[in-house]
N, C-alpha and C positions, 0 to 999 in steps of 0.2 A: 077242828081237826087240823087246820093249817097251823095253828099255834103249837099243837103237839108235835107236828113234823119239824117246825122251826126249832123247837126246844131240843128235839133229838139231834138236829144238825149242830146246834151250839154245843150240846153235851159231847158230841162226837169229835169236835175240833180238838186237836192235840192229844187224842187218846193214845197214839203210838209214842209220841214224845214223852208222855207221862210214864211210860214203861222204862224209860232210859234215865237212870239216876246215878249211874257210875260207869266207869270204863267197861267195855265189853258187853254191856247190856244189849247192844244192838244185835248180838248174835242169837238172841232169843226171839227176835222179830221174824216171822215167817217170810219166806222169799216172796210170796204173793202180795205181801204188804210193803215191799220196798219202795215202790212208786208212790204209795200213799204217804209213807214216812218222808220221802223227799219233798212232797208237796207241803206237808206240815212244817218241815224245817224252813222252807222258803217263806211261807206265810208268817212264821214266827220271826224270822230275821227282818223281813220288811216292816213288820209291826214294831219291833224293838228299836231298830235303827232309825225309824221315822221319828221316834221320840228322843233318842239320845244323840243322834248323829253317829257317823262311823263310816267304815269301808263296806259298801254294799255290793257293788257289781262283782267284785272279785269273789266274795263269799258265795253269792248266788250261783256263780259259774262252776263251783267245785263241790256242790252238794253230793252228787252221786259218787264222784271220785273219792271224797272223804269217807262216805259210807263204805265203799269197797275196801279202802285202806283199813278201816276199823274192823271190818269182817275178816280181813286177812291177818292183821297183827294181833298180838296179845299184849295190850298195854297195861301197865307201864314197863313191863320187862323188855318188850321190843321198842325200838327207837324210831320216832317219826319227826323229821326235821323239816320245818316249813321255811322256804326262802322268803324273806321280808316278813311274812307272818300275818299280813293284813287279811289274808284269805282263810284264816283259821277259826272263824266263828263257828262253823259247823263242827269242827273238831272239839271246840269248847263245849258245845251242846252235848255231843256224844260222850263226853267224859264227865258228865254230871254237874255242869255249871249253869244249867237253865235258870235257876233262881237268881243268879248273879247278873243277868243281862239288864236288869233295871238300873244297874250301876255302871254299865259299860262306859268306859272312858271318863268316868267321873272321879273326883278327888277321893282317894282311898277306896275306890271301887275296882271293878274288873278291867284289866288292860285290854286294849284293842289288838294286842300282839301277844304271841306266846310268852309266858312268864313262868319260870320254874317255881317261883314262890307260890303260885296259884295251884299248881298241880304237878304231880310226878309224871303225868303224861305229856307235859311240855318239856321236850328234851333239851331245848336251847333257847335262851333269850335272844330275840332278833328284832330287826326293824329296818335294816338296810338290805340292799339287793345283792344277789350273786354270791352269797356266802355259804349256801346250804351244802353244796357238793364238797367243799373243803372241810366243813364240820363233819359231814358223814364219813369222809375219808379218814379223818382223825379217829372217829369212833370205831371204824372198821379195823384200823391198825391196832387200836387198843384192845379190841375184841380178840384179835389174833394173838397178841402178847399174853392176854389173861386166860385164853382158852374158853371164852364164852361162846354161846350159841344163839344169842339174841338176833332177831332180824333187824336190819337197818334200812330204812327207806327215807329218801329226801324228795321233796316236791319243789321244783323250780319252774318258774314261768318262762315262756319263750322270750319275753322282754328282758328278763334277768339274764338270759343267756347272751345278751349283747355286752355284758360286763366282762372285762378281761379276766377278772378273778375266776369266773366260771370256767374259762378255757384253761387256765393254769391247773385247776382242779381236775378237769377232764383228762388232761395230759397225764396227771399223776395217778389217777385211779385205773388207768389202762392195764397196769401190771398187778392189780389186786388178785390174790389167790383165794379170796373168800367172797361171799355174795354181798353185793350192794345194788339196790334198785334205785336208779335215778328216774323219777317220774317227771317227764317234760310236759308241763301243762300248757298246751298250745291253744291259745284263744285269739291269736293274731293281734294281741295288744299287750302293752305293759300298763301304763296309765292311759296314754294316748296310743294311737296307731303305731305299730312297730315299724322301724326303719332298718335298712342295712342288708348285708348279704345273707345273714342267717334267716331273716324273715322271708327273703325270697326263696331260699333253699327249702325251708319248711313248707312254704306255699306249694312248691313243686311236688313235695311228698304228699301233701294233703290232697292235691288234685290229680295225682297219678293213680287212676283206678285200674290201670292195666295190671300192675303188680298185685295189688290187694285182691282184685277179682280173680286173677289166675291162681294165686295162692289159696284163696278160700275154695275155689272150684276143685283144685287138686286134692285138698284135704277132705272135702265132701265126697269126692269120687272114691278115693282110696279107703275112706272110712267105712264104706259099705262092703269092701272085699275082705274075706277072711285073711287075717294076718296083715291087713292093710295098715293098721296103726304102727306095727313094727316097721313096716316098709317106710311109712312117713318119717318115723324117727331116724331111720337109717339114711334118709335122703338129705341130711343137713348140708352136706357139701354141695349137692345139686341145688338145694334151696338157696344157698349163699350165691351160687353162680347166677341163678335166676334173678335174685334180688339185685345183684350188681348190674344185670342187664337192664332192668326196668327202673330202678330208683336212681335218680341222678346223683352222682358224687359219692354216695355211700360214706359220707364224711365220718360218721360216728364209728362205723365198723372199720374204716381205714385207720383210725387211731387206736384200735384195740378193744372197743366196746362191742357188746352184742346189742343190736338194735331190734326192738320189738314194736310193731305198730304199722300204721297209726291205728289206735283203738278209739272207739266211741266212748268218750268220758262221761256220757250221760246214760250209759248202759251198765248198771251195777254188775250184772252177771258176766258180761264180757270183760269188764275190768278185773273182777275177782279171778277169772280163769287166767288172764294175762299175768296177774301178780303171782299166782301160784306157779305158773310156768317159769317166769323170770326168777322166782325164788329158789328154784332147783339148781341154778347154775352157780358154779364156784368162781365167779368173776363179777365184774361190774356190768350191769345191764341197763340200757337206756330204754325206758318204756314211754313211747310217744303217744300222748293222749290228747284228743281233740275235744275242746269244750267251748261253750259259748258264754262269754262274760256277760253278766247281768241276767242270765236265763231265769225265766219264770215271773218276772215283774216287767210289765209292758214298757214302763218309762226307762228303766235301766237297760233293757234290750235295745231300745231306740237310741239311747245316748249313754253308753257305758262310761265314758270319760266323766260326765257330769256326776254320776253316782258312784264313781270310784271312791272318793272321800267326800262326804256331804254332811252338812249340819242337819238339825231336825227339819222334817218336811211333812207335808200333807200327803199321806200315802194314797189318798183317793185320786188326786190329780198330779202328784209328783212335784208340786211346787214347794220351794224352800219357805220356811216360816221366818218371820221377822223381816224388818225393813232392810232392803239392799242399800248399802252405803259404799261410797268410793273408798278404796283401800290404797295403801302405799303401792301395792302391786299394780293397781289400775293407773296410778299416777306415773309410775316408772314406764309402763307400756306406752302411754300417750306421749310422754316426753321423749322417749327413744324414737318414736315414729316422727315426731316434730324435728328432732335434731338430724335424723337421717335424710330429711327432705333437702337439706342444704349441704350435706356431706355424703358423697357417694362412697366414701371409704369406710363408713360405719357398717359393720356386720354384726349379726346377733347369733349367739351359740347357746344351745341348751342340751342338757343330758337327759333327754326323754321326758322333759317337763314343760312343753310349750304352753299348756293351759295354766298350770300352777304358777309359772313364773311370769305370765302375762305376754309371752312372746307369740302366741297364736295370732294376735292382731297384727304384729309386725310381719309375720309370715304372709298374711293376706295382702299386705301393701307392697312388701319387698321380698317375694318368694326366692329370688336369686341371691339374696343377701342374708338368708336365714339358713342355719345349719343345725339339724338335730342329729347328734352323734350316737344316740342310744344311751343306755344306762352305763356310761363310761366316763365318769368325772375326770379321771386322770388323763384320758385321751382328750377330753374337751379342752383342758387347760393347755396342754402341749400343742394341740391343734391351733388354739388361739395364738400361741407364741409364734407358730409358723406363719400365720396370717399377719401378725404384727410386724415381724421382721421383714415381711414382704411389702410393707407400706400401708396396711389396713389398720383400722381402729376396731378391734373386736371387743364386743361386750358379752361377757360370759355370765349368764343368769343362772344361779344355782342356789338352792337352799343352804343355809349355814351348816346344818348338820351333815349334808352330803359333800360340801366342799372340803370337809375334813379329810376325805378320801384322796384328795389331790394335793396334799400338803407338800410332798416332795417336788411335784411338778411346779407348784407355785414358787418354791425356792429356787430350784435348779434351772427350770426352763424359762420362767418369766422374770423373776427378780434378779437373778444372777446376770441375765442379759439386759436388765433394765428396759424391758419392752412395754409399750403403752397399752397394755391390756387392762380393760375396766371390768372389775368383778362386781356384779350387781347381786348382793348377798341378801336374798329374801329369807323370811322366817328367822331373822336374827333375834336373839333373846328368848324370852319365854314364848313358846308356841302354844302350849295348852294341852288339849285332850289326847294327843298322840303319845305323850309320855316321854320316858327317859331317852329313847333312841332318836327323838326328833327335836328336842329342845336345842335351840341355837345359842348355847351359853358359853362356848369356848372360842369363838372366832377372834375376839379382841386379843385373847392370850396367844393364839397361834399365828396371828398376822402382824401384830404391832412391833415385834422384835426383829422382823425380817428387813434387812437393808433394802433401800430403794422403794419400799412399799408405803404408799400413802393411804391412810384409813380414815374414812369420814362416816358420820351418821347424822341424818337430817332430823330436825325437830318437827317438821310437818311437810306437807306435799309441796308447797312452794319452795322450801329450801332443798328438797330432793331434786327438783328441777334445776335449781342453781348449781347444785353439786354435780349434776350430770353434765351441765354445760362446762363447768370447770374441769372435770375429768377428761372431757374430749379435747381440751386445749393442753392438757398436761402430757408431757412427753416422757412419762414413766409409769410404772404399774400403780394402779389405784383400786381401792375397794370402797363401795358405798353399802353400808349395812342398814337394813330397815326391817321393821317387825311385821308379823302377821296381824294386821290391825286396820281398822278404818281410820281415815285421816282425821286428826284432831282439829279443833278450832285453833287458829293462830294465836300465840301468846301476845304478839304484837304484829301489826300489819307491815311495818317497814323492815327491810332487810339490809344489812351491810353487805357489800360485795364480798364474794368468797376470795380470800387470799390464802396461799399455802401456809398452814400452821397457825392461822390467826382465828381467835375466838370472837364471840359476839357478846357484848354486855347487854343483857335484856332489862335489868333493873339495878339501880344503885341503892343500897340499903345501909343499915347500921347493924353493928355487932356480929351478924352472921351472914356468911356468903355461901351459896350453893353452886357447885360446879356440876353442870349436867352435860349429858351427851345423848343425842338422839331423843328417843321417846321417853327418857327418864325426866324430861322437862315436865311431863304430866304428873309424876310423883312429886317433883319440887313445887308444882302449882298447888297441889293438895296440901302440902306442908305449909306453904305460904298463907293459904286461907286460914289454917289453924293458928299460925303465929300472929296474924293480924288481929285476932281476937284478944291477944295479949299485948297489943300495941308494939309489936316487933315487925319491922319491915325489912325482910332479908334482901340481900343482893343476889342476883342470879346471873351467872355467866354460862352461856351456851358454848361449850368447848369446840364444837363442830368437828375438830380433828382429834382422833385418838392417837394418830401418829402422822406427822410430828405434833407433839403437844405444844400448846402456846405457853412456854415456860415463863415468859415475861408477865403475862396476865396472871398466872398461878402464883408467882412470887409477889406481885402487887396485891393480890387478894390477902396474902398473909400479912402484909404491911398495913392493910386498911381495915381488917376485921379481927375481932377477938376469936372467932370460931369459923373455920373453913371446913365444909363437908363436900365430898364428891359422891355422885350417885350414878351407877352404871348397871346395866342389865347384862352382866357377864360374871363368871366365877371370879372370886377374889384373886387367886394366884395368877400372876401375869397380867392382871387387869390394869385399868387406869389408876385406881386408888393406890395400888402398890407402887406404880411408877411415880405418882405424885409424892408419895411418902419418901421415896428415894431422893427425889428432887429437893424436897424440903430439908432432908438430912444433909445433903451436899451443899446447901446454900444457907445454912443457919445464920451466917454472919450478915446476910442481906436484910434481915428483918429488924425493923426499928423498935419492935416491942414484942412482948410475949403473946403467943397465940396457940390455939390447939387445932389439930387437923383430925377429922374423923371420916374414914372412907366407908361408903355403903355399897354393897354389891350382893350378888347371890352367893349362897353357901357353896363351898367347894364340895359338891356332891351331885350325883345324878338326881334329876328332879322328875318325880312321877307325874301322872296325868292329872288334869283338873282344869278349872277355868283359869285364865291368865291372871286375873286379879287375886284369886285365892292363892295361887302359887307364888305370886310376888309377896303377898302378905306373910306367908309362912316360911319364906326363904330369904328374908333379909331386907325387903323393900316395902315394909309396911309404913305408910305415911304417919300413922299415929305413933308408932315406935320411934320414928325419926324425930317427930315433933317433941315427944317426951324426953328424948335424949338431949335435944337442943335446950329445952327448958332447964334440965338438970345442969348442963354445963354452964349455962348463963346465970344460974342461981335464981331462977324465977319460981 
């Protein structure tokens, strides 16, 4: 009998999800089953993400919210824009992509972010923060011009609202004459705990029960009186006065938006009623929704930051699978704390990524010298400039892909003033499973041509430490780029002292020389092992500096070898190989004999998700391809 019951339970699992095979199928699920569907979705997400890795906490927190949005909208006619997009897993499930979750974030599989190539229901490709309101505004203006009637909703997290672009968009949507619903998903977190004035403001709204209790009581009372509904609708002006009395600031309404909320984001019925109400207005409406990040899975509820983005894990105990190895980020964190012990002018700055950049440990030791400015990379860089011009040594730790957003500030506020700001550029090069929006493959191109900027890349953890020491003594802007990777074994144990623009000769060989930068030494090491089987011992020079280049060493390599190759984990255009080619063309008269130069880099394209090794292999940095090219050029 027990076996029969257990079999029924197994057969019953996923029964509601099995009814959802395309967009809008959720509308056939009875209301009494909505809670069961939410539970099935959470079980499904935990199971799948535990195997592939991915963004878990954010997705678990918006299950009911996503269900309500899909019950309200008619997709793909209506448009749903997700800010960042890492919380869109439930959206993908409800639009018929259940079968694709086994390939989540895998090479040629389903992206962990919205992708228009996957589904018409994904309205906009995204991966960075604070963009959704701007996109939605553009769609609304286009709808007005074309005479369309589609509903447009964007979902932005409270953390993303700390980004300046979100405020620019809020200012611009205030004079919309057609409906736009901005869903503010308030879970008190972005990746880590939110900081700043808006976080405090929303906290006051969340905890202000006087207004919500009074409002709900009034509606309940008048709803029982004949004609009471008409009376409620006619009391808008009175309601606004009451709201202004109880809700501190009324920031959103003061700038011209209609504020609705706060709403329980885990109550589908309440959410659906609020969406329908907001959708009747011919203007922009901000719908404030309260959710719990990580909801429904014990371990993510207790530690939502850990499960924000996580690799494969044991869903029974929540522990990560695989051996924990020291990473470049760990090394940076430890070295920064060590340097700060002897220099009280060192301060650390992050744009809402203290855990990912390794600065959480620094905060614990030096809380007064740690600054989290929120998801505001532009502000982070100019804030650092202000500290640097005041005599401090700011270290700005930001992922390569996010530092792109502060390009103007790097040029105008740091480099133009030649200020000693240190940029610790994490996740440089191929990042892997997060895909196109997160690959750090452009930073050498957008940094190396800026006057006054020194750009370095370490070959291992020990050299990262030496570069940080050097950067602290340098009285000008500097950047140290390093990958999302565990620390490699050292190619050799001894290290030359770091000198501005000077490379390091790792091995002297014959016929072929490889110029490497940072972690591309690992590619060169694999090529070396292949060449040694053909009795070819290549020379290897660790450039160390992407800017300024060691021009003398590069020219000497041309004089000493038949073939010179460069290897970099950056797109080709604007990269090191292109600059070396220019150097060789300009100095052709300096070479004592004929030689050939071949640059190896990543393709000039956006690179999809997949394992780091796979993506290197298919995008220009395959060791076997380089080996075969060398053999062909040397006539072997």
